[in-house]
VOPAGU-2260 file (C-alpha; in pm, 1 decimal, decimal comma):
REM VOPAGU-2260
SITE   aa  ch    i         X         Y         Z
SITE  MET   A    0   11092,4   15829,5   -3857,8
SITE  PRO   A    1   10722,5   15849,3   -3950,5
SITE  ASP   A    2   10490,4   16036,6   -3717,8
SITE  ASP   A    3   10277,0   15723,6   -3667,9
SITE  ALA   A    4   10566,5   15509,6   -3544,9
SITE  GLY   A    5   10473,6   15493,2   -3176,9
SITE  LEU   A    6   10376,0   15176,2   -2991,7
SITE  SER   A    7   10115,2   15137,8   -2718,6
SITE  GLY   A    8    9988,4   14874,4   -2480,4
SITE  ARG   A    9    9636,1   14908,9   -2348,0
SITE  ALA   A   10    9478,1   14730,3   -2051,0
SITE  LEU   A   11    9753,0   14467,8   -2055,9
SITE  ARG   A   12    9714,7   14177,9   -1817,2
SITE  LEU   A   13   10021,1   13953,0   -1806,6
SITE  ALA   A   14   10069,5   13628,5   -1618,6
SITE  TYR   A   15   10320,7   13353,8   -1545,2
SITE  PHE   A   16   10178,6   13002,6   -1501,1
SITE  GLY   A   17    9834,0   13137,7   -1429,2
SITE  THR   A   18    9943,7   13401,6   -1178,3
SITE  THR   A   19    9885,0   13758,3   -1292,2
SITE  VAL   A   20   10195,4   13973,7   -1252,4
SITE  VAL   A   21   10085,8   14284,9   -1444,7
SITE  HIS   A   22    9731,9   14416,3   -1401,2
SITE  ASP   A   23    9555,4   14625,9   -1666,9
SITE  ALA   A   24    9859,7   14835,4   -1756,2
SITE  ASP   A   25    9855,2   15117,1   -2010,2
SITE  ILE   A   26   10173,7   15247,2   -2168,3
SITE  ALA   A   27   10239,2   15460,9   -2475,7
SITE  LEU   A   28   10577,2   15500,4   -2645,5
SITE  ARG   A   29   10572,1   15814,9   -2855,4
SITE  PRO   A   30   10794,2   15911,0   -3148,7
SITE  GLY   A   31   11078,4   16136,4   -3038,1
SITE  ALA   A   32   11028,6   16059,2   -2669,3
SITE  VAL   A   33   11199,3   15841,2   -2408,5
SITE  THR   A   34   10969,3   15657,1   -2168,7
SITE  ALA   A   35   11132,1   15503,9   -1858,9
SITE  LEU   A   36   10975,5   15203,9   -1685,3
SITE  LEU   A   37   11061,0   15210,0   -1315,6
SITE  GLY   A   38   10986,9   15013,2   -1003,1
SITE  PRO   A   39   11135,1   14766,9    -754,5
SITE  ASN   A   40   11232,4   14412,1    -843,8
SITE  GLY   A   41   10925,3   14206,3    -922,2
SITE  SER   A   42   10708,0   14506,6   -1001,4
SITE  GLY   A   43   10649,2   14389,9   -1360,2
SITE  LYS   A   44   10843,7   14649,6   -1556,0
SITE  SER   A   45   11056,0   14404,5   -1758,9
SITE  THR   A   46   10753,4   14181,1   -1820,1
SITE  LEU   A   47   10561,4   14481,7   -1948,9
SITE  LEU   A   48   10848,1   14572,1   -2182,2
SITE  ARG   A   49   10867,9   14213,7   -2308,2
SITE  SER   A   50   10497,8   14218,5   -2386,8
SITE  LEU   A   51   10552,7   14521,1   -2611,8
SITE  ALA   A   52   10824,6   14319,5   -2785,7
SITE  ARG   A   53   10582,6   14024,7   -2835,1
SITE  LEU   A   54   10795,6   13802,0   -2613,4
SITE  HIS   A   55   10525,1   13769,2   -2348,7
SITE  LYS   A   56   10173,0   13704,5   -2470,4
SITE  ALA   A   57    9907,4   13906,7   -2292,7
SITE  ASP   A   58    9613,9   13733,2   -2125,7
SITE  ALA   A   59    9414,5   14047,6   -2201,8
SITE  GLY   A   60    9467,4   14383,9   -2365,8
SITE  THR   A   61    9619,2   14499,2   -2693,1
SITE  VAL   A   62    9955,0   14609,1   -2833,9
SITE  GLU   A   63    9933,5   14827,2   -3141,1
SITE  PHE   A   64   10123,5   15087,1   -3337,7
SITE  ALA   A   65   10015,4   15449,6   -3361,8
SITE  ASP   A   66    9872,2   15386,6   -3709,0
SITE  GLY   A   67    9634,3   15131,2   -3559,8
SITE  THR   A   68    9823,4   14820,8   -3674,5
SITE  ASP   A   69    9783,2   14527,5   -3436,4
SITE  ALA   A   70   10140,5   14434,3   -3340,6
SITE  THR   A   71   10044,0   14069,5   -3294,8
SITE  ALA   A   72    9912,7   14047,4   -3651,9
SITE  LEU   A   73   10249,0   14117,4   -3817,0
SITE  SER   A   74   10491,9   13849,3   -3930,7
SITE  PRO   A   75   10807,8   13821,8   -3718,9
SITE  LYS   A   76   11015,0   13986,5   -3992,4
SITE  ASP   A   77   10769,7   14273,5   -4043,9
SITE  PHE   A   78   10752,0   14331,1   -3668,9
SITE  ALA   A   79   11133,7   14330,5   -3645,7
SITE  ARG   A   80   11147,6   14603,3   -3909,9
SITE  ARG   A   81   10951,4   14824,9   -3672,6
SITE  VAL   A   82   11066,3   14723,3   -3323,2
SITE  SER   A   83   11404,1   14620,7   -3180,9
SITE  LEU   A   84   11479,6   14497,7   -2829,0
SITE  LEU   A   85   11792,6   14492,5   -2615,4
SITE  SER   A   86   11712,4   14233,0   -2350,2
SITE  GLN   A   87   11885,9   14184,5   -2015,5
SITE  SER   A   88   12051,0   13856,7   -2108,4
SITE  ARG   A   89   12201,6   13769,0   -2442,8
SITE  PRO   A   90   12399,8   13461,2   -2543,3
SITE  VAL   A   91   12777,2   13473,6   -2582,2
SITE  PRO   A   92   12829,4   13315,5   -2923,2
SITE  GLY   A   93   13170,8   13155,0   -2946,3
SITE  GLY   A   94   13387,5   13200,7   -3251,0
SITE  ILE   A   95   13172,1   13478,9   -3400,2
SITE  ARG   A   96   13315,2   13819,6   -3476,0
SITE  VAL   A   97   13176,3   14143,5   -3340,6
SITE  LEU   A   98   13112,9   14261,9   -3697,1
SITE  ASP   A   99   12894,9   13959,6   -3768,1
SITE  VAL   A  100   12696,6   13998,9   -3445,3
SITE  VAL   A  101   12617,6   14361,3   -3525,7
SITE  GLY   A  102   12524,4   14248,2   -3875,0
SITE  TYR   A  103   12256,8   14020,6   -3728,0
SITE  GLY   A  104   12053,2   14336,5   -3676,3
SITE  ARG   A  105   12007,4   14364,0   -4051,3
SITE  HIS   A  106   11831,2   14026,7   -4078,5
SITE  PRO   A  107   11477,1   14172,2   -4107,7
SITE  HIS   A  108   11588,7   14383,4   -4403,9
SITE  ARG   A  109   11748,4   14101,6   -4599,9
SITE  GLY   A  110   11601,9   13854,4   -4842,4
SITE  ARG   A  111   11715,4   13499,5   -4886,8
SITE  TRP   A  112   12086,5   13431,0   -4882,3
SITE  ARG   A  113   12150,1   13766,6   -4707,3
SITE  HIS   A  114   12075,3   13962,2   -5025,5
SITE  GLY   A  115   11866,3   14271,9   -5088,9
SITE  ASP   A  116   12006,4   14505,4   -4822,8
SITE  PRO   A  117   12217,1   14768,1   -5000,8
SITE  GLU   A  118   12215,9   15001,6   -4698,9
SITE  GLY   A  119   12326,1   14725,0   -4463,6
SITE  PRO   A  120   12705,1   14778,8   -4454,0
SITE  GLU   A  121   12663,9   15152,0   -4391,9
SITE  LYS   A  122   12404,3   15096,6   -4116,9
SITE  VAL   A  123   12627,0   14837,5   -3945,6
SITE  LEU   A  124   12933,9   15062,2   -3956,1
SITE  ARG   A  125   12740,8   15360,4   -3820,5
SITE  ALA   A  126   12594,9   15152,9   -3535,7
SITE  MET   A  127   12940,8   15026,3   -3440,8
SITE  GLU   A  128   13085,2   15378,3   -3444,2
SITE  ILE   A  129   12802,8   15512,8   -3227,4
SITE  CYS   A  130   12855,9   15237,9   -2968,4
SITE  GLY   A  131   13235,1   15262,3   -2978,8
SITE  VAL   A  132   13298,7   14904,2   -3090,8
SITE  GLU   A  133   13431,7   14956,6   -3443,8
SITE  HIS   A  134   13791,0   14895,3   -3330,4
SITE  MET   A  135   13700,9   14544,3   -3213,3
SITE  SER   A  136   13514,7   14437,8   -3528,3
SITE  ASP   A  137   13733,3   14129,5   -3585,5
SITE  ARG   A  138   13742,3   14014,4   -3224,3
SITE  GLY   A  139   13540,3   13715,6   -3108,1
SITE  MET   A  140   13249,7   13780,4   -2872,2
SITE  GLU   A  141   13391,2   13532,8   -2618,3
SITE  ALA   A  142   13697,9   13757,8   -2576,6
SITE  LEU   A  143   13496,6   14062,5   -2467,8
SITE  SER   A  144   13408,1   14189,5   -2122,9
SITE  GLY   A  145   13046,0   14209,7   -2012,5
SITE  GLY   A  146   13034,3   14581,8   -2081,7
SITE  GLU   A  147   13186,3   14539,5   -2425,8
SITE  ARG   A  148   12932,4   14271,4   -2514,6
SITE  GLN   A  149   12651,8   14499,0   -2398,8
SITE  ARG   A  150   12768,0   14769,0   -2638,5
SITE  VAL   A  151   12796,3   14518,1   -2923,6
SITE  TRP   A  152   12440,3   14396,8   -2871,1
SITE  LEU   A  153   12318,1   14756,4   -2855,8
SITE  ALA   A  154   12498,0   14823,0   -3184,5
SITE  SER   A  155   12309,3   14527,0   -3330,8
SITE  CYS   A  156   11980,5   14686,8   -3222,6
SITE  LEU   A  157   12080,3   15017,8   -3377,9
SITE  ALA   A  158   12178,4   14845,6   -3701,7
SITE  GLN   A  159   11823,0   14707,4   -3711,7
SITE  ASP   A  160   11718,0   15071,0   -3769,1
SITE  THR   A  161   11367,2   15057,6   -3625,5
SITE  ALA   A  162   11122,8   15331,8   -3531,8
SITE  VAL   A  163   11072,1   15177,6   -3185,3
SITE  LEU   A  164   11359,6   15076,1   -2957,3
SITE  LEU   A  165   11305,4   14877,7   -2636,1
SITE  LEU   A  166   11589,1   14857,6   -2382,7
SITE  ASP   A  167   11587,2   14642,4   -2069,9
SITE  GLU   A  168   11842,7   14785,9   -1825,2
SITE  PRO   A  169   12091,4   14892,3   -2095,8
SITE  THR   A  170   12344,0   15040,4   -1851,3
SITE  ASN   A  171   12401,7   14711,2   -1667,8
SITE  HIS   A  172   12767,3   14597,6   -1666,3
SITE  LEU   A  173   12886,8   14933,9   -1798,2
SITE  ASP   A  174   13132,8   15165,4   -1629,0
SITE  LEU   A  175   13035,8   15527,0   -1562,7
SITE  ARG   A  176   13166,4   15658,2   -1892,2
SITE  TYR   A  177   12964,0   15417,5   -2102,6
SITE  GLN   A  178   12656,2   15452,5   -1883,6
SITE  VAL   A  179   12657,6   15822,8   -1964,4
SITE  GLU   A  180   12734,0   15762,7   -2331,9
SITE  ILE   A  181   12456,3   15504,9   -2369,9
SITE  LEU   A  182   12204,2   15740,3   -2209,9
SITE  ASP   A  183   12325,8   16024,6   -2431,5
SITE  LEU   A  184   12280,0   15795,6   -2730,6
SITE  VAL   A  185   11925,4   15710,9   -2621,6
SITE  ARG   A  186   11849,9   16080,8   -2598,3
SITE  ASP   A  187   12003,0   16144,6   -2942,8
SITE  LEU   A  188   11793,6   15869,0   -3100,8
SITE  ALA   A  189   11476,2   16029,4   -2970,6
SITE  ASP   A  190   11573,5   16391,2   -3042,0
SITE  ASP   A  191   11751,7   16355,1   -3375,5
SITE  HIS   A  192   11582,4   16053,1   -3531,4
SITE  GLY   A  193   11234,0   16055,0   -3382,3
SITE  THR   A  194   11275,7   15708,6   -3230,5
SITE  ALA   A  195   11015,8   15599,4   -2976,7
SITE  VAL   A  196   11221,6   15460,4   -2688,1
SITE  GLY   A  197   11101,9   15247,8   -2399,0
SITE  VAL   A  198   11368,0   15173,7   -2138,8
SITE  VAL   A  199   11367,3   14982,9   -1810,5
SITE  LEU   A  200   11597,2   15147,5   -1556,8
SITE  HIS   A  201   11679,7   15082,3   -1192,2
SITE  ASP   A  202   11870,5   15407,1   -1145,0
SITE  LEU   A  203   11613,7   15676,4   -1069,0
SITE  ASP   A  204   11860,2   15958,7   -1130,7
SITE  GLN   A  205   11934,1   15820,2   -1477,9
SITE  ALA   A  206   11561,9   15808,6   -1548,7
SITE  ALA   A  207   11519,6   16169,1   -1437,7
SITE  ALA   A  208   11806,5   16274,1   -1663,2
SITE  VAL   A  209   11707,4   16092,2   -1982,0
SITE  ALA   A  210   11329,8   16040,5   -1984,6
SITE  ASP   A  211   11047,3   16255,2   -2115,8
SITE  ARG   A  212   10792,8   16034,2   -1943,6
SITE  ALA   A  213   10808,9   15783,1   -1659,8
SITE  VAL   A  214   10589,5   15488,3   -1567,6
SITE  LEU   A  215   10625,0   15370,4   -1206,6
SITE  LEU   A  216   10507,2   15017,4   -1131,7
SITE  HIS   A  217   10440,5   14858,3    -794,4
SITE  ASP   A  218   10306,5   14506,8    -739,8
SITE  GLY   A  219   10226,7   14475,8   -1108,2
SITE  ARG   A  220   10020,3   14792,6   -1129,7
SITE  VAL   A  221   10096,7   15133,2   -1273,2
SITE  MET   A  222   10123,1   15352,2    -965,2
SITE  ALA   A  223   10201,1   15675,0   -1151,0
SITE  ALA   A  224   10264,6   15788,7   -1508,6
SITE  GLY   A  225   10362,8   16127,6   -1644,2
SITE  THR   A  226   10666,8   16349,7   -1660,1
SITE  PRO   A  227   10960,2   16260,5   -1432,3
SITE  ALA   A  228   10872,1   16556,8   -1211,4
SITE  GLU   A  229   10517,3   16426,0   -1172,1
SITE  VAL   A  230   10616,7   16063,9   -1109,3
SITE  LEU   A  231   10945,2   16083,4    -918,3
SITE  THR   A  232   10809,1   16235,9    -601,5
SITE  ALA   A  233   10919,1   16138,9    -253,3
SITE  GLU   A  234   10567,2   16016,8    -175,9
SITE  ASN   A  235   10545,1   15792,9    -484,7
SITE  LEU   A  236   10894,0   15649,3    -452,4
SITE  THR   A  237   10868,9   15585,0     -80,0
SITE  ALA   A  238   10543,1   15396,0    -132,6
SITE  ALA   A  239   10676,6   15195,2    -429,1
SITE  TYR   A  240   11012,8   15094,6    -282,7
SITE  GLY   A  241   10915,5   15062,3      83,0
SITE  ILE   A  242   11196,3   15286,3     207,9
SITE  ASP   A  243   11214,6   15657,7     278,8
SITE  ILE   A  244   11337,6   15836,3     -34,1
SITE  ARG   A  245   11419,7   16204,0     -51,1
SITE  VAL   A  246   11387,1   16384,3    -386,3
SITE  ASP   A  247   11579,1   16705,6    -450,6
SITE  ALA   A  248   11698,6   16911,9    -744,0
SITE  ASP   A  249   12070,4   16889,5    -817,6
SITE  PRO   A  250   12220,3   17234,0    -746,7
SITE  VAL   A  251   12438,3   17220,5   -1060,4
SITE  THR   A  252   12220,5   17056,1   -1326,3
SITE  GLY   A  253   11873,5   17118,0   -1183,9
SITE  MET   A  254   11793,1   16750,7   -1244,4
SITE  LEU   A  255   11591,0   16553,8    -991,8
SITE  THR   A  256   11795,5   16329,5    -763,2
SITE  ALA   A  257   11656,7   16053,6    -544,5
SITE  LYS   A  258   11831,3   15961,6    -220,8
SITE  PRO   A  259   11721,5   15656,2     -20,4
SITE  ILE   A  260   11740,0   15720,2     352,4
SITE  GLY   A  261   11874,1   15412,0     529,9
SITE  ARG   A  262   11940,0   15356,0     900,6
SITE  HIS   A  263   12295,6   15489,8     872,6
SITE  SER   A  264   12227,7   15777,7     633,3
SITE  ARG   A  265   12255,2   16036,2     909,6
SITE  ARG   A  266   12600,3   15916,7    1006,9
SITE  PHE   A  267   12727,7   15922,0     648,4
SITE  ALA   A  268   12572,9   16257,4     561,4
SITE  GLY   A  269   12642,9   16425,5     891,9
SITE  THR   A  270   12292,1   16571,3     886,7
SITE  THR   A  271   11948,1   16482,4    1011,2
SITE  THR   A  272   11678,8   16362,6     771,8
SITE  GLU   A  273   11383,8   16544,1     920,2
């Protein structure tokens, strides 16, 4: 990927029906880095991600690429050659094969009548192999489980082959194995291909494991931004989520782990929380 392939939002103010839900937010997605957007429900993290994908028009602020290109000035096809999005909800098209759905990701690279994309078949096959869906290529989408559909739609994003990848809760509906494999894939895309990745996550431990940078939102404002170690502190998380949260280092991996402390935590853990 080119060195100027990052995407940034500056001083973004986003609203629904006249009510501001994100206030003057800054975020920068850098090539070769994973940036996790975190925060409680309603904090604005998915709205902020959607604004980077041009699906939510900003009342104020700018979205631009690292080379200075205004993202809003590009045609839809030119923008889709640079940015792909895996949203939370996708349709379940009936009677359409998995292979064809993954092939949709090549649309920005094709001319009229689906011509002019010589690399398309190879890109589609590679994306399906990475996401573990190549064996179901001839199955209809309506016959798949929620987790299987999620992997198919992710394969479609990978087939799009963009320098910026936006993911809104990509581990939803996946069992533990595929949660780990999707996060490993996200890390590989950043490390091996220089992709700038922005990902909304609810699981704080997943964010600590996969992200280079974290952006913590609360009430529509960026509360903290920096490395996971700088952002995922007990003080920050307790303030953002409104519940006591303990942050420790895993004794095996050394990764940060966040543990909410509920009313019955002492009974379950057999220890005090002081």
